[in-house]
C-alpha positions, -999 to 999 in steps of 0.1 A, spaced: 440 124 -784 450 164 -783 418 176 -797 398 154 -770 413 168 -741 404 200 -756 366 192 -756 372 176 -725 385 208 -706 356 223 -724 334 202 -714 346 200 -675 345 239 -673 325 254 -648 303 291 -644 317 313 -621 292 340 -605 309 373 -589 292 388 -559 290 427 -569 295 446 -600 316 475 -587 352 485 -594 366 459 -579 343 431 -594 354 446 -627 393 437 -614 384 403 -604 365 393 -638 394 403 -658 415 380 -636 390 354 -638 392 357 -675 429 358 -673 426 325 -657 406 305 -689 389 288 -664 354 296 -666 334 284 -695 309 318 -686 313 349 -660 284 369 -649 276 394 -615 251 397 -592 246 434 -582 216 449 -564 214 476 -590 200 450 -614 182 452 -635 194 494 -643 229 478 -641 229 448 -671 268 448 -682 301 452 -667 332 443 -690 309 427 -714 298 403 -684 263 402 -679 248 410 -646 220 385 -641 206 391 -606 204 408 -575 220 395 -545 194 377 -533 193 354 -563 223 337 -545 197 318 -532 184 301 -563 216 288 -570 218 245 -566 242 235 -593 274 219 -586 286 238 -618 283 266 -604 320 284 -587 313 317 -564 337 348 -557 327 376 -534 337 412 -554 327 436 -529 356 464 -509 340 471 -482 360 446 -458 333 437 -433 301 432 -462 327 409 -487 335 387 -451 300 383 -440 291 372 -477 316 344 -479 308 331 -445 269 328 -460 284 313 -483 300 287 -469 270 282 -448 250 275 -484 275 251 -494 282 266 -525 319 262 -545 338 293 -529 367 301 -554 401 320 -550 407 343 -579 445 348 -585 459 360 -615 482 340 -629 515 365 -625 513 366 -591 540 346 -574 530 327 -542 548 303 -522 537 266 -515 544 272 -480 520 300 -478 486 293 -471 454 310 -490 419 315 -471 386 309 -490 373 338 -509 404 354 -512 414 375 -546 457 380 -556 456 407 -582 484 406 -608 525 408 -598 516 407 -563 543 380 -540 529 358 -512 563 347 -497 572 313 -469 549 301 -449 525 336 -447 490 325 -437 457 344 -450 424 342 -439 389 340 -454 383 368 -477 412 384 -482 423 410 -510 462 415 -519 459 437 -548 477 451 -579 517 447 -570 515 439 -531 536 417 -512 531 395 -482 564 383 -470 574 353 -449 555 344 -419 530 372 -423 495 364 -404 464 381 -422 432 374 -403 396 376 -424 384 405 -444 422 418 -448 425 442 -479 461 449 -486 458 480 -513 479 481 -543 519 485 -537 514 476 -499 541 458 -491 546 435 -453 578 427 -440 583 393 -419 561 382 -393 532 412 -397 499 407 -382 470 419 -395 439 416 -377 405 415 -386 389 435 -416 423 456 -415 428 476 -442 464 491 -458 461 516 -481 480 518 -512 519 523 -511 516 514 -476 550 500 -459 555 478 -428 581 471 -410 589 437 -398 571 421 -368 543 448 -365 514 441 -351 479 458 -364 449 458 -348 413 447 -362 391 472 -383 422 497 -383 427 514 -412 464 526 -425 464 557 -448 481 563 -479 518 562 -480 523 557 -448 553 542 -432 540 515 -396 569 513 -375 552 509 -343 520 484 -331 489 496 -336 455 490 -319 422 479 -330 396 503 -348 417 534 -355 427 552 -383 467 559 -390 480 580 -412 523 596 -419 553 587 -422 560 576 -392 522 561 -393 504 580 -363 474 577 -345 443 598 -360 429 622 -329 
């Protein structure tokens, strides 16, 4: 019976195609491999055919090859670091009715009451706590922390070691840099970038760059 279950599990495994084979794509592939959920992992990247392999996984075509995918036994995830481009591809894949998946490292700690939108990746040792809500195409990077009741819009990137206190709101395509700390209850606007190591203690508007301790808007 154990042998039959093992064979059945292999039979039911699907393939995974990762959109984008850059540095971010490498980590997504690495996490996906640890999940042991897919029989084959491959990339699409516009550097094909010059780029034909990443981390020993094949690059099988350019991004436009996505239009040729018809099989229901193929999952897709977008591994593009640029927030706007990643969100655009996730929305496009949704319209194509492909199997858009989340990639979550086994070491991540995620509350059962948290909501994670489609096309999101969660990297090693990240924490997402109670009643946190994440939109589409988020990146919760290595050892990042999303505390209770946080609201992250679509296309957000919380970089390695970034920490959000409770009830923080991040706007569309917001990028929180490495090691940033955000005080509880803070609102950070859409398309705003917070630089490495900053401490955010006041709300930040849309479309600005803020750096420092405490974080100040760059002139």
